[in-house]
VEXDREN-2710 file (C-alpha; in Angstrom, 1 decimal):
% VEXDREN-2710
k/r/px/py/pz
1/UNK/62.9/34.1/-24.7
2/UNK/60.9/35.1/-27.7
3/UNK/58.8/38.2/-27.7
4/UNK/55.0/37.6/-27.5
5/UNK/52.7/40.1/-29.2
6/UNK/49.2/39.9/-28.0
7/UNK/47.6/42.4/-30.3
8/UNK/45.0/40.1/-31.8
9/UNK/44.0/38.5/-28.5
10/UNK/43.8/41.8/-26.6
11/UNK/41.7/43.4/-29.4
12/UNK/39.4/40.4/-29.4
13/UNK/38.9/40.7/-25.6
14/UNK/38.4/44.4/-25.8
15/UNK/35.8/44.1/-28.5
16/UNK/34.0/41.4/-26.6
17/UNK/33.8/43.5/-23.5
18/UNK/32.7/46.7/-25.3
19/UNK/30.1/44.8/-27.4
20/UNK/28.5/43.6/-24.1
21/UNK/28.3/47.2/-22.7
22/UNK/26.6/48.8/-25.7
23/UNK/23.9/51.2/-24.6
24/UNK/25.5/51.8/-21.2
25/UNK/25.9/55.4/-20.2
26/UNK/29.1/57.6/-20.1
27/UNK/32.5/55.9/-20.1
28/UNK/31.0/52.5/-19.2
29/UNK/30.4/51.8/-22.9
30/UNK/33.6/53.1/-24.3
31/UNK/36.4/52.6/-21.8
32/UNK/37.6/49.1/-21.2
33/UNK/38.3/49.3/-17.5
34/UNK/34.9/50.9/-16.7
35/UNK/33.2/48.5/-19.1
36/UNK/34.7/45.5/-17.3
37/UNK/33.4/46.8/-14.0
38/UNK/30.0/47.5/-15.4
39/UNK/29.7/44.0/-16.7
40/UNK/30.5/42.5/-13.3
41/UNK/27.9/44.6/-11.6
42/UNK/25.3/44.0/-14.3
43/UNK/25.9/40.3/-14.0
44/UNK/25.3/40.3/-10.3
45/UNK/22.1/42.2/-10.7
46/UNK/20.9/39.9/-13.5
47/UNK/21.5/36.9/-11.2
48/UNK/19.6/38.4/-8.3
49/UNK/16.7/39.6/-10.5
50/UNK/16.2/36.2/-12.1
51/UNK/15.4/35.0/-8.7
52/UNK/13.2/37.9/-7.9
53/UNK/11.2/37.4/-11.1
54/UNK/9.8/34.1/-9.8
55/UNK/8.6/35.8/-6.6
56/UNK/7.0/38.6/-8.6
57/UNK/5.1/36.1/-10.7
58/UNK/3.8/34.3/-7.6
59/UNK/2.6/37.6/-6.1
60/UNK/0.7/38.4/-9.3
61/UNK/-0.9/34.9/-9.2
62/UNK/-2.0/35.5/-5.6
63/UNK/-3.6/38.9/-6.5
64/UNK/-5.5/37.3/-9.4
65/UNK/-6.8/34.4/-7.2
66/UNK/-7.8/36.9/-4.5
67/UNK/-9.7/38.9/-7.0
68/UNK/-11.5/35.8/-8.3
69/UNK/-12.3/34.5/-4.8
70/UNK/-13.6/37.9/-3.6
71/UNK/-15.9/38.1/-6.7
72/UNK/-17.4/34.7/-5.6
73/UNK/-17.9/35.7/-2.0
74/UNK/-14.9/34.2/-0.3
75/UNK/-11.4/35.3/0.7
76/UNK/-8.1/34.1/-0.7
77/UNK/-7.0/32.5/2.6
78/UNK/-10.3/30.6/3.0
79/UNK/-10.1/29.3/-0.6
80/UNK/-6.5/28.1/-0.2
81/UNK/-7.2/26.6/3.2
82/UNK/-10.3/24.8/1.9
83/UNK/-8.4/23.4/-1.0
84/UNK/-5.7/22.1/1.3
85/UNK/-8.3/20.5/3.6
86/UNK/-10.1/18.8/0.7
87/UNK/-6.7/17.7/-0.7
88/UNK/-7.3/19.4/-4.0
89/UNK/-3.8/19.9/-5.4
90/UNK/-3.9/22.9/-7.7
91/UNK/-1.0/25.3/-7.6
92/UNK/-1.4/29.1/-7.7
93/UNK/-0.3/29.4/-11.4
94/UNK/-3.2/27.1/-12.5
95/UNK/-5.7/28.8/-10.2
96/UNK/-4.7/32.2/-11.6
97/UNK/-5.1/31.0/-15.3
98/UNK/-8.5/29.6/-14.3
99/UNK/-9.6/32.9/-13.0
100/UNK/-8.5/34.7/-16.2
101/UNK/-9.5/32.2/-18.9
102/UNK/-12.1/29.8/-17.4
103/UNK/-14.1/31.6/-14.7
104/UNK/-16.9/28.9/-14.7
105/UNK/-14.3/26.2/-13.9
106/UNK/-12.8/28.4/-11.1
107/UNK/-16.3/28.8/-9.7
108/UNK/-16.6/25.0/-9.5
109/UNK/-13.2/24.8/-7.7
110/UNK/-14.4/27.5/-5.2
111/UNK/-17.6/25.5/-4.5
112/UNK/-15.6/22.3/-4.0
113/UNK/-13.3/24.1/-1.5
114/UNK/-16.2/25.2/0.7
END
């Protein structure tokens, strides 16, 4: 059997791993084995936090809507309940942008929900 030298491929893999761990602390940015482990853990966190980001955005929208509703003399839950009863299909993202950018339109939506 012929001898296989994997110098180029091994170096390529090593460079790839270490380039992805730039900025990591201690040996995780310089030692191949530790870097590999760090990449696995970082990938798991990145996946989980991509999911969390969506929930965080929704929480922020709810806070903005609640603030806008309270300033107009109603509560968040009464506003959302009223919108559902009247079959006004505006999602929370739209309502939050209305509170921030078009308060007069939001005021009309609140009066419609009552």
